[in-house]
KOLTI-477049 format. One record per residue: residue in one letter; x, y, z of N, C-alpha, C, CB in turn. Coordinates in steps of 0.2 Angstrom, whole numbers, padded with zeros to 4 digits, always signed. Each point is the difference from the previous one (the first is absolute). Glycine has a CB too. Layout:
# KOLTI-477049
AXYZXYZXYZXYZ/...
END
This chain:
# KOLTI-477049
M+0374-0251+0705+0001+0006+0003-0001+0005-0009+0010-0005+0013/K-0013+0009-0011-0002+0008-0008+0003+0005+0004-0013-0002-0006/K+0016+0004+0003+0002+0007-0001-0005+0004-0003+0011-0003-0001/I-0013+0011+0002-0004+0003+0000+0000+0007-0001-0003-0009+0004/A+0003+0012-0008+0001+0009+0000-0007+0004+0001+0009-0001-0009/I-0009+0004+0014-0008+0005+0002+0004+0006-0001-0007-0006+0011/I+0005+0010-0017+0000+0005-0002-0006+0004+0000+0008-0005-0005/F-0006+0012+0011-0006+0004+0001+0001+0007-0003-0001-0006+0010/A-0003+0006-0017-0001+0007-0004-0006+0003+0000+0007-0004-0007/G-0008+0005+0015-0008+0004-0001-0001+0008+0000-0002-0010+0007/G+0010+0013-0008-0001+0008+0005-0002+0002-0008+0011+0003+0013/V-0012+0005-0014-0002+0001-0003+0005+0008-0002-0011-0009+0004/G+0015+0008+0000+0006+0006-0001-0001+0004-0002+0005-0005-0001/Q-0009+0010+0007+0000+0008+0002+0006+0003+0000-0008-0002+0008/R+0013+0001-0006+0007+0004+0002+0004-0002-0004+0000+0000+0011/F-0004-0004-0019+0007-0001-0005-0003+0005-0005+0004-0014+0002/G-0012+0016-0002-0002+0006-0004-0001-0003-0007+0006+0009+0007/S-0007-0014-0009-0002-0003-0006-0008-0002+0001+0012-0004-0004/E-0013+0005-0003-0009-0001-0002-0001-0007+0000-0003+0011-0009/I+0007-0016+0010-0001-0007+0002+0004-0001+0006-0002-0004-0011/P+0002-0002+0013+0005-0003+0006+0005-0001-0002-0007-0006+0004/K+0012+0008+0001+0008+0001-0001+0000-0009-0003+0005+0013+0013/Q-0007-0018-0010+0002-0008-0004+0000+0001-0008-0007-0007+0010/F+0001+0010-0011+0000+0000-0006+0004+0005-0005-0010-0006+0003/V+0011+0010-0001+0005+0006-0003+0003-0004-0005+0003+0007+0010/N+0002-0004-0017+0003-0003-0003+0008+0002+0001-0011-0002-0008/I+0016-0003+0010+0007+0002+0000+0005-0006-0003-0002+0008+0010/Y+0006-0004-0015+0005-0006-0003-0004-0004-0006+0007-0001+0012/G-0013+0000-0013-0002-0002-0005-0006-0006+0003+0012+0005-0009/S-0014-0005+0014-0007-0003+0004+0001+0005+0005+0000-0013-0003/N-0006+0009+0007-0005+0003+0005+0004-0001+0007-0012-0003-0007/I+0013+0005+0011+0002+0000+0007-0002-0010+0000-0003+0017+0006/I-0001-0017-0002-0002-0005+0000+0001-0005-0003-0005+0005+0003/I+0007-0007-0009+0001-0004-0003+0009+0000-0002-0013+0000-0003/H+0016+0006+0007+0008-0003+0000+0000-0003+0007+0006+0009-0008/T-0011-0010+0012+0000-0001+0008-0001-0009-0002-0008+0015+0008/L+0002-0015-0011-0005-0007+0000+0009-0004-0006-0022+0007-0001/N+0024-0005-0002+0005-0003-0005+0004-0004+0004-0001+0008-0008/V+0004-0005+0013+0006-0003+0005-0003-0006+0003+0007+0010+0005/F-0015-0009-0002-0001-0005+0005-0001-0008-0008-0009+0010+0014/Q+0006-0007-0018-0002-0005-0006+0004-0002-0004-0007+0005-0001/K+0015-0003+0001+0005-0004-0002+0003-0005+0007+0002+0009-0010/H-0001-0006+0017+0000-0005+0005+0000-0007-0001-0003+0008+0004/E+0008-0013-0003-0004-0006-0002-0001-0003+0006+0006-0001-0011/E-0007+0003+0015-0003-0001+0008-0007+0003+0001+0012+0001+0003/I-0014+0002-0005-0007+0003+0000-0005-0003-0003+0004+0010+0001/D-0008-0011+0000-0006-0005-0002-0005+0003-0002+0002-0006+0006/E-0003+0012-0001-0008+0003-0002+0002+0007+0001-0009-0010+0004/I+0004+0015-0008+0001+0007+0005-0009+0002+0000+0014+0006-0006/Y-0013-0001+0010-0008+0001+0003+0000+0008+0000-0002-0011+0010/I-0002+0014-0014+0000+0008+0001-0006+0003+0003+0006+0000-0011/G-0006+0005+0016-0005+0004+0001+0002+0008-0004-0004-0008+0011/C-0004+0009-0015-0001+0005-0003-0004+0004+0001+0005-0005-0005/V-0005+0013+0003-0006+0004+0001-0006-0004-0006+0008+0014+0003/K-0012-0015+0001-0005-0004-0006-0002+0004-0007-0006-0004+0009/E+0006+0011-0007-0004+0002-0010+0008-0002-0003-0011+0014+0001/W+0017-0016+0001+0006+0001-0004+0001-0010-0001+0007+0015+0006/I-0012-0020-0004+0004-0006+0000-0002+0000-0009-0001-0008+0015/P-0003+0007-0018-0002-0002-0005+0008+0002-0006-0016+0002+0005/Y+0018+0005-0003+0006+0002-0003+0006-0003+0002-0006+0009-0003/L+0007-0012+0010+0005-0004+0002-0001-0008-0003+0001+0009+0014/T-0007-0008-0014+0000-0007-0005+0001-0002-0007-0007+0001+0007/E+0007+0005-0009+0004-0001-0008+0006+0001+0001-0009+0004-0006/I+0012+0001+0010+0006+0001-0001+0005-0008+0003-0002+0018+0002/T-0001-0019+0001+0002-0008+0004+0002-0004-0006-0009-0001+0010/T+0005+0000-0012-0001-0005-0007+0004+0002-0005-0011-0002+0002/S+0010+0008-0004+0004+0002-0004+0007+0000+0000-0008+0004-0001/N+0012-0006+0006+0005+0002+0001+0004-0007+0004-0005+0013-0001/G-0001-0017+0000+0003-0007+0002+0001-0002+0007+0004+0001-0010/I-0007+0001+0015-0001+0001+0007-0004-0008+0001-0002+0015+0001/T+0004-0022-0001-0005-0006-0001-0001-0001+0008+0004-0005-0012/K-0002+0008+0017+0001-0005+0006-0006+0003+0004+0013-0002+0001/I-0017+0007-0004-0008+0001+0005-0005-0001-0002+0002+0007+0003/P-0004-0013+0002-0005-0003-0001-0007+0004-0004+0007-0008+0010/E-0013+0003-0012-0004+0005-0002-0002+0003+0003-0002-0004-0006/D-0002+0003+0013-0002+0007+0002+0004+0002+0007-0012-0003-0005/G+0020+0003+0002+0005+0004+0004+0000+0006+0002+0006-0005-0003/I-0008+0008-0001-0001+0009-0001-0008+0000+0004+0007+0004-0016/I-0006+0000+0022-0004+0002+0004-0001+0008+0002+0002-0012+0004/P-0008+0014-0003+0000+0007+0002+0004+0002+0007-0011+0000-0005/G+0012+0004+0006+0005+0004+0006-0005+0001+0004+0010+0005-0006/G-0008-0004+0014-0004+0001+0004+0001+0008+0002-0001-0013+0003/N-0001+0015+0004+0000+0006+0003+0008+0001+0001-0011-0002+0006/S+0016-0001-0004+0005+0003+0001+0007-0005-0002-0008+0007+0008/G+0012-0006-0010+0007-0004-0003+0001-0007+0006+0007+0012-0005/Q-0010-0012+0012-0001-0007+0004-0007-0002-0003+0007+0002+0011/D-0011+0001-0012-0005-0004-0001+0000-0003-0005-0005+0006+0004/T+0008-0002-0011-0001-0002-0006+0006-0008-0001-0006+0014-0005/I+0010-0014+0010+0005-0006+0000-0004-0005+0003+0010+0006+0001/Y-0014-0005+0005-0004-0005+0003-0004-0004-0005+0000+0006+0010/R-0003-0002-0014-0006-0002-0006+0004-0005-0005-0008+0013-0002/I+0015-0011+0000+0006-0005-0003-0001-0006+0000+0006+0006+0002/L-0003-0006+0006+0002-0004+0003-0006-0006+0002+0007+0010+0003/K-0013-0006-0002-0005-0005-0001-0002-0004-0005-0003+0006+0004/K+0003-0003-0011-0001-0002-0006+0005-0005-0002-0005+0009-0003/A+0010-0008+0006+0007-0004-0003-0001-0006+0007+0011+0012-0006/R-0015-0013+0011+0000-0006+0003-0006-0003-0002+0007+0004+0010/E-0011-0001-0013-0005-0006-0004+0003-0005-0003-0006+0008-0003/Y+0010-0007-0001+0005-0005-0004+0008-0003+0004-0006+0007-0010/N+0006-0005+0014+0008-0001+0005-0001-0001+0005+0005+0007-0005/E+0001-0011+0008-0001-0004+0009+0004+0006+0001+0000-0015+0001/D-0002+0015+0008+0004+0003+0005+0004+0002-0001-0003-0003+0006/E+0008-0004-0006+0007+0000+0001+0003+0002-0009+0000-0012+0012/D-0003+0014-0015+0004+0005-0006+0003+0006+0002-0009-0004-0007/I+0013+0006+0001+0003+0006+0002-0002+0006-0005+0010-0007+0005/V-0012+0014+0000-0003+0004-0005+0006+0006+0001-0015-0003-0001/L+0017+0006-0004+0002+0007+0000-0002+0004-0005+0008-0004+0004/I-0007+0009+0005-0006+0006-0001+0004+0007-0003-0009-0005+0012/H+0006+0009-0017+0005+0001-0005-0003+0007-0004+0004-0014-0003/D-0001+0022+0002-0004+0004+0000-0001+0000-0008+0004+0007+0010/G-0008-0007-0013-0003+0002-0008+0006+0005-0004-0013+0001+0005/V+0015+0002-0002+0003+0008+0000+0008+0001+0002-0013+0005+0003/R+0014-0013-0003+0008-0001+0002+0002-0005-0005+0001+0002+0012/P+0002+0000-0017+0003-0003-0005+0007-0003+0000-0009+0006-0005/I+0014-0002+0009+0006-0003-0001+0002-0003+0006+0002+0008-0007/V-0007-0013+0009+0002-0008+0004+0005-0006-0004-0012+0002+0005/T+0016-0003-0001+0005-0005-0005-0003-0008+0000+0011+0008+0003/K-0009-0012-0006-0001-0005+0001+0005-0004+0005-0007+0001-0011/E+0011+0002+0014+0003-0003+0006-0003+0001+0007+0011+0001-0007/E-0014+0006+0007-0006-0001+0004-0006-0004+0002+0003+0008-0002/I-0005-0006-0004-0006-0006+0000+0002-0008+0003-0005+0007-0011/S+0010-0008+0008+0004-0007+0002+0003-0002+0006+0003+0002-0008/N-0001+0006+0012+0002+0000+0008-0005+0000+0005+0010+0007-0002/N-0017-0003-0002-0005+0000+0004-0003-0007+0000-0002+0011-0003/I+0001-0015-0002-0001-0008+0001+0003-0003+0006-0001+0000-0012/K+0007+0000+0011+0006-0004+0005-0003+0004+0006+0013-0003-0008/S-0013+0007+0008-0001+0004+0007-0007-0003+0003+0008+0012-0003/V-0013-0014+0001-0006-0001+0003+0000-0009+0001-0007+0013-0005/E+0012-0015+0001+0000-0008+0001+0005-0001+0005-0002-0002-0011/E+0006+0007+0014+0004-0002+0005-0002+0004+0005+0009-0003-0007/Y-0013+0011+0009+0000+0002+0002-0008+0004+0003+0013-0001-0005/G-0017-0003+0001-0006+0002-0001-0004+0008-0002+0003-0011+0008/S+0002+0013-0009-0001+0009-0004+0005+0003-0002-0009+0003+0006/A+0008+0001-0012+0006+0003-0002-0004+0008-0003+0009-0013-0003/I-0005+0018+0008-0001+0008-0002+0008+0000-0005-0007+0007+0014/T+0008-0004-0019+0004+0003-0006+0000+0007+0005-0005-0006-0014/C+0012+0009+0015+0002+0004+0005+0005+0004-0006-0002-0008+0013/I+0003+0015-0012+0006+0000-0003+0004+0006+0005-0004-0006-0013/P+0011+0005+0014+0004+0006+0006-0002+0005-0002+0009-0004+0003/F-0009+0008+0003-0001+0006+0001+0006+0004-0002-0007-0004+0008/T+0009+0010-0013+0005+0002-0003+0001+0008+0004-0002-0009-0012/E-0004+0012+0012+0001+0008+0003-0002-0001+0008-0005+0008-0013/T+0005-0002+0019+0001+0000+0004-0007+0000+0003+0011+0004-0002/P-0013-0009+0008-0005-0002+0002-0003+0006+0005+0004-0013-0003/I-0009+0017+0003-0001+0007+0002-0008-0003+0005+0008+0010-0012/Y-0007-0008+0019-0009-0001+0002-0002+0007+0002+0001-0013+0006/S-0004+0015-0007-0004+0007+0001-0009-0001+0003+0008+0004-0013/E-0009-0003+0019-0007-0001+0002-0006+0005-0003+0007-0004+0011/K-0003+0011-0012-0003+0004-0002+0000+0003-0006+0000-0001+0010/G+0006-0001-0014+0002+0001-0008+0004+0008-0001-0013-0007-0004/E+0015+0010+0012+0004+0003+0000+0007+0002+0004-0011+0001-0004/I+0012-0005+0009+0007-0002+0001+0001-0007+0001+0002+0011+0004/I+0005-0014-0004+0002-0005-0003+0001-0004+0009+0007+0005-0014/D-0013-0008+0016+0002-0003+0006+0003-0007-0001-0009+0008+0005/K+0011-0009-0008+0005-0010+0002+0002+0001-0008-0009-0011+0010/T+0013+0009-0011+0005-0003-0006+0002-0007+0002+0005+0011-0004/F-0006-0014-0001+0004-0009+0002+0005-0002-0004-0011-0005+0003/D+0013+0000-0002+0004-0003-0004+0000-0003-0006+0002+0001+0007/R-0004+0001-0014+0000-0004-0006+0002-0006+0000+0001+0008-0002/K+0003-0011+0004+0003-0008-0001-0006-0004+0005+0014+0003+0000/T-0019+0001+0002-0006-0005+0002-0006+0000-0002+0004+0000+0006/I-0003+0005-0011-0007+0003-0001-0001-0004-0008+0000+0014+0008/Y-0006-0015-0010-0002-0003-0008-0006+0003-0003+0005-0011+0003/R-0005+0013-0008-0007+0001-0005-0004-0007+0000+0006+0010-0010/G-0011-0011+0014-0003-0006-0005-0005+0000-0004+0004-0004+0006/V-0003+0001-0013-0003+0001-0006-0001-0008-0001+0007+0011-0005/A-0008-0013+0000-0005-0006-0003+0005-0002-0005-0014+0005+0001/P+0011-0011-0003-0004-0006+0004+0000-0001+0008+0003-0006-0010/Q-0009+0005+0012+0000-0004+0008-0004-0007+0001+0000+0013+0004/S+0003-0018-0004-0002-0004-0002-0001-0006+0007+0006+0005-0012/F-0011-0010+0012-0003-0002+0005-0003-0008-0003-0004+0014+0005/R+0003-0018+0001-0006-0004-0003-0006+0003+0000+0005-0008+0003/L-0011+0005-0007-0003+0002-0003-0006+0000+0007+0005-0003-0012/G-0006-0003+0017-0004+0000+0005+0001+0004+0005-0003-0010-0004/H+0009+0012+0006+0003+0002+0005-0001+0010+0000+0009-0014-0001/I-0008+0015-0005-0001+0007-0003-0007+0002+0000+0009-0001-0007/I-0013-0004+0005-0008+0001-0001-0001+0000+0010-0002-0009-0015/E+0003+0005+0018-0002+0000+0006+0002+0006+0004-0001-0012-0002/A+0008+0016+0000+0000+0006+0003-0005+0004-0001+0010-0001+0000/H-0011+0003-0008-0004+0004-0002-0007-0001+0003+0006+0000-0011/E-0008-0005+0014-0008-0002+0004+0000+0000+0006-0002-0007-0007/K+0009+0007+0010+0001+0002+0007-0003+0009+0001+0010-0010+0001/I-0007+0013-0005+0002+0006+0000-0009+0003-0002+0017+0000-0004/R-0020-0003+0000-0006+0003-0004-0006-0002+0007+0004-0003-0016/I-0002-0002+0020-0007+0001+0004-0001+0006+0003-0001-0010+0002/N+0007+0014-0001-0003+0008+0004+0003+0005-0004+0000-0003+0012/D+0004+0000-0017+0002+0005-0004+0000+0001-0006+0005+0001+0008/S-0012-0001-0013-0001-0003-0007+0005+0006-0005-0017-0006+0002/N+0018+0010+0001+0002+0006-0003+0008+0001+0000-0013+0005+0004/Y+0016-0011+0001+0007+0000+0001+0002+0008+0001+0004-0012-0007/E-0007+0015+0012+0000+0007+0001+0005+0001+0007-0013+0002-0005/G+0012-0006+0010+0003-0001+0007+0008+0001+0001-0011-0009-0001/I+0012+0010+0007+0005+0000+0004+0003-0004+0001-0005+0005+0002/Y+0013-0010-0003+0000-0005+0004+0006+0000+0003-0009-0006-0006/N+0010+0006+0011+0008+0000+0003+0003+0009-0004+0002-0018-0001/G-0008+0022+0003+0006+0006-0003+0000+0001-0007+0008-0003+0008/S-0010-0003-0013+0002+0002-0006-0008-0003-0004+0016-0002+0001/S-0018+0004-0007-0004-0001-0004+0001-0005-0007-0002+0012+0004/I-0004-0014-0005+0002-0006-0006+0001+0004-0005-0007-0009+0001/V+0012+0007-0005+0002+0006-0007+0002-0006-0004+0007+0014+0004/D-0005-0022-0003+0002-0005-0004-0002-0006+0003+0008+0005-0004/S-0005-0011+0001-0003-0006+0003+0005-0001+0006-0005-0005-0011/A+0012+0007+0012+0006-0001+0004-0006+0004+0007+0016+0000-0010/S-0017+0005+0009-0002+0004+0006-0007-0003+0001+0007+0011-0003/L-0013-0015-0002-0004-0005+0003+0001-0005+0004-0003+0004-0006/M+0010-0008+0003+0001-0005+0005+0003+0002+0008+0002-0005-0010/T+0002+0011+0009-0002+0001+0008-0004+0001+0003+0007+0001+0000/A-0013+0004-0003-0006+0002+0003-0003-0006+0002-0002+0010-0007/A+0002-0015+0004-0006-0007+0000+0005-0003+0005-0006-0003-0014/F+0012+0000+0014+0005-0006+0004+0004+0004+0005+0000-0008-0011/N+0002+0013+0008+0008+0003+0002+0005-0003-0002-0004+0002+0010/E+0002-0005-0016+0005-0004-0004+0007+0006-0002-0011-0009-0007/K+0016+0005+0008+0006+0004-0003+0001-0005-0007+0007+0004+0013/C-0007-0001-0019+0002-0002-0006+0005+0000-0002-0008+0001-0002/H+0010-0006-0002+0008+0000-0003+0000+0004-0005+0004-0011+0003/I+0004+0017-0003+0001+0002-0005+0004-0003-0005-0003+0007+0005/V+0001-0006-0011+0004+0000-0008+0000+0007-0004-0005-0012-0001/K+0013+0011+0002+0003+0007-0004-0001+0000-0007+0009+0000+0007/G-0012+0005-0007-0004+0004-0007+0007+0005-0005-0014+0001+0010/N+0012-0003-0015+0005+0004-0007-0003+0008+0002+0001-0012-0013/P+0004+0017+0014-0002+0007+0001-0004+0003-0005+0010+0002+0004/N-0011-0005-0010-0003+0003-0004-0007+0001-0001+0009-0002-0003/N-0014-0006+0008-0005-0001+0002-0004+0004+0000+0004-0007+0004/M-0006+0011-0007-0004+0009+0002-0007-0003-0001+0008+0011-0005/K-0013-0006+0007-0006+0000-0001-0003+0005-0003+0001-0007+0008/V-0005+0007-0014-0002+0007-0003-0006+0001+0004+0005-0001-0012/T-0003+0010+0014-0005+0002+0004-0001+0007-0004+0003-0006+0014/T+0001+0009-0015+0002+0008-0002+0003-0001-0007+0004+0006+0012/T-0007+0001-0016+0004-0001-0007+0008+0001+0000-0010+0003-0004/G+0012-0002+0012+0008+0000+0000+0001-0007+0000+0002+0011+0006/D-0005-0014-0004+0003-0009+0002-0002-0001-0009-0004-0006+0017/Y+0000+0007-0021-0002-0002-0005+0007+0004-0004-0016-0002+0001/F+0017+0008+0000+0008+0001-0004+0008-0006+0002-0004+0015+0002/A+0002-0017+0004+0006-0003+0004-0001-0008-0005-0002+0007+0015/L-0004-0010-0015-0001-0006-0002+0002+0001-0008-0010-0003+0009/L+0008+0008-0012+0003+0000-0007+0007+0000-0001-0009+0007-0001/G+0012-0002+0005+0008-0001+0000+0003-0007+0001+0000+0012+0004/I-0004-0016+0001+0003-0007+0001-0001-0003-0006+0000-0002+0011/L-0006+0003-0014-0002-0005-0007+0004+0002-0005-0013-0001+0002/Q+0014+0007-0002+0004+0003-0008+0009-0002+0003-0011+0014-0004/S+0012-0017+0008+0007-0002+0003+0006-0001-0007-0008-0007+0010/N+0004+0006-0015+0004-0001-0005+0001+0007-0004-0004-0013+0000/D-0001+0016+0002+0000+0008-0003+0002+0008+0005-0010-0007-0009/I+0013+0004+0015+0000+0003+0003+0004+0007+0001-0003-0011+0002/E+0008+0011-0005+0003+0006-0001-0006+0006-0004+0014-0008-0001/N-0018+0003-0004-0003+0007-0005-0006+0001+0006+0003-0003-0017/Y-0006-0001+0021-0005+0000+0005+0002+0007+0005-0001-0015-0002/F+0009+0017+0003+0000+0004+0006+0004+0007-0004+0000-0012+0011/Y+0005+0010-0017+0002+0008-0002-0003-0002-0008+0013+0004+0010/G-0018-0006-0011-0001+0003-0007-0006+0004+0000+0005-0010-0006/K-0008+0010+0001-0006+0006-0001-0005-0001+0003+0002+0002-0010/T-0003-0006+0012-0007-0003+0004+0001+0003+0007-0002-0012-0005/N-0005+0013+0007-0004+0003+0006-0007-0003+0002+0006+0011-0003/N-0007-0009+0009-0004-0004+0004-0006+0001-0005+0006+0000+0012/E-0007+0004-0013-0007+0002-0006-0001-0004-0006+0002+0011+0003/I+0004-0012-0005+0000-0003-0006-0001-0008+0001+0007+0009-0005/L-0003-0010+0012-0001-0009+0002-0006+0000+0001+0010-0004+0006/L-0014+0008-0004-0005-0003+0003-0007+0003-0004+0007-0002+0013/N-0006+0006-0017-0007+0001-0003-0002-0005-0006+0002+0011+0004/P+0002-0016-0007-0002-0007-0004-0002-0004+0005+0009+0000-0009/A-0007+0001+0016-0005-0005+0004-0006+0002+0000+0008-0001+0007/M-0008+0007-0005-0008+0003+0001-0003+0001-0005+0002+0004+0009/E+0000-0005-0016-0003+0001-0006-0005-0008-0001+0010+0009-0004/E-0003-0016+0005-0004-0005+0001-0005+0000+0004+0008-0004-0003/A-0007+0008+0008-0005-0003+0006-0007+0001-0002+0008+0002+0008/K-0009+0003-0011-0005+0003-0005-0005-0005-0005+0009+0010+0001/N-0002-0013-0003-0002-0006-0005-0002-0007+0004+0009+0006-0008/I-0006-0007+0014-0002-0005+0004-0005+0001+0003+0009-0002+0000/K-0013+0009+0002-0005+0002+0004-0006-0003-0005+0006+0011+0008/K-0006-0008-0014-0004-0001-0006-0002-0007-0001+0005+0009-0004/R+0001-0013+0004-0001-0008-0001-0003-0002+0006+0010-0002-0007/K-0010+0003+0012-0001-0003+0005-0009+0002+0001+0014-0001+0004/M-0016+0006-0008-0007+0002+0000-0005-0006-0003+0005+0011-0001/V+0000-0012-0006-0001-0001-0005-0003-0008+0004+0010+0009-0009/L-0005-0014+0012+0000-0005+0004-0005-0001+0002+0007+0002+0003/N-0009+0004+0003-0005+0001+0005-0009-0001-0004+0012+0009+0007/N-0010-0005-0013-0007+0000-0003-0002-0006-0004+0000+0011-0001/T+0005-0014-0002-0003-0008-0004+0000-0005+0006+0006+0001-0014/E-0003-0001+0020-0001-0004+0007-0009+0002+0002+0014+0001+0005/S-0016+0005-0004-0005+0002+0001-0006-0003-0005+0007+0011+0006/K-0004-0010-0011-0007-0002-0006+0000-0009+0000+0001+0013-0010/S+0004-0016+0011+0000-0007+0002-0005-0002+0005+0012+0000-0003/D-0010+0003+0008-0005+0000+0006-0006+0000+0000+0006+0003+0004/N-0008+0004-0008-0007+0000-0005-0004-0006-0003+0005+0010-0003/N+0000-0012-0001-0001-0004-0003-0004-0008+0005+0011+0008-0008/D-0006-0007+0010+0001-0008+0004-0007+0001+0006+0017-0003-0001/N-0020+0008+0003-0007+0002+0003-0003-0001-0004+0000+0006+0005/K-0003-0006-0010-0005+0001-0005-0003-0010+0001+0008+0013-0012/
END
């Protein structure tokens, strides 16, 4: 039985404000997605890695995964993303199914969530083996508030019963594909409301498709997703933990920290254009 990482990196990073998709932004010496992939590459239980990526960035992703020693990706294991996050995940799962069995375990993870631990990955695998599912969750530490209109507090909840659903989210390959295909019959864009909730991740997909109660795996509190520049600074702080005093109290500030990444983004964008032009010329020669 194989264990397979399903990494979706199909976003364009509009909320991040970079010239390039946020998964390719450089932080602490490497692209964010390379930090993520390295964790799965080094985990002894992970057999393969499949990635969904913005189509025009596939040549660049192929180059950096090769140069950074990410060897668990099959030859055609990087595929174009879909119309949404869930559509991208479905496409990656279908690609993985071409070479694997329904009983194999898949760990679905964000390309911009690099602070995932070896223990979280191992516990996901154990949970699927025992319970059939694993949703990595972090205990809620603030006061959970419900407000229907966002103007007044309608209700508060006991935070001891509230968790943040993060990733990995893991299942048997055949079962999660079955859930996708059941929903896609009438809702190919995953926009429906099911039992009062929308589909926002694989856990909510399983609830919508089968009313299935997935098993919780406790995650580490640093398991964050990079969505905004604020997240970038928080991640940088974690990665620079060996120099944390300088990060918070030294002469550095947000602009000084972010500017090198933005300059690197311009260089990456230029490199991506060169790779795409080279690939285009190669395709034209093949057609002659």
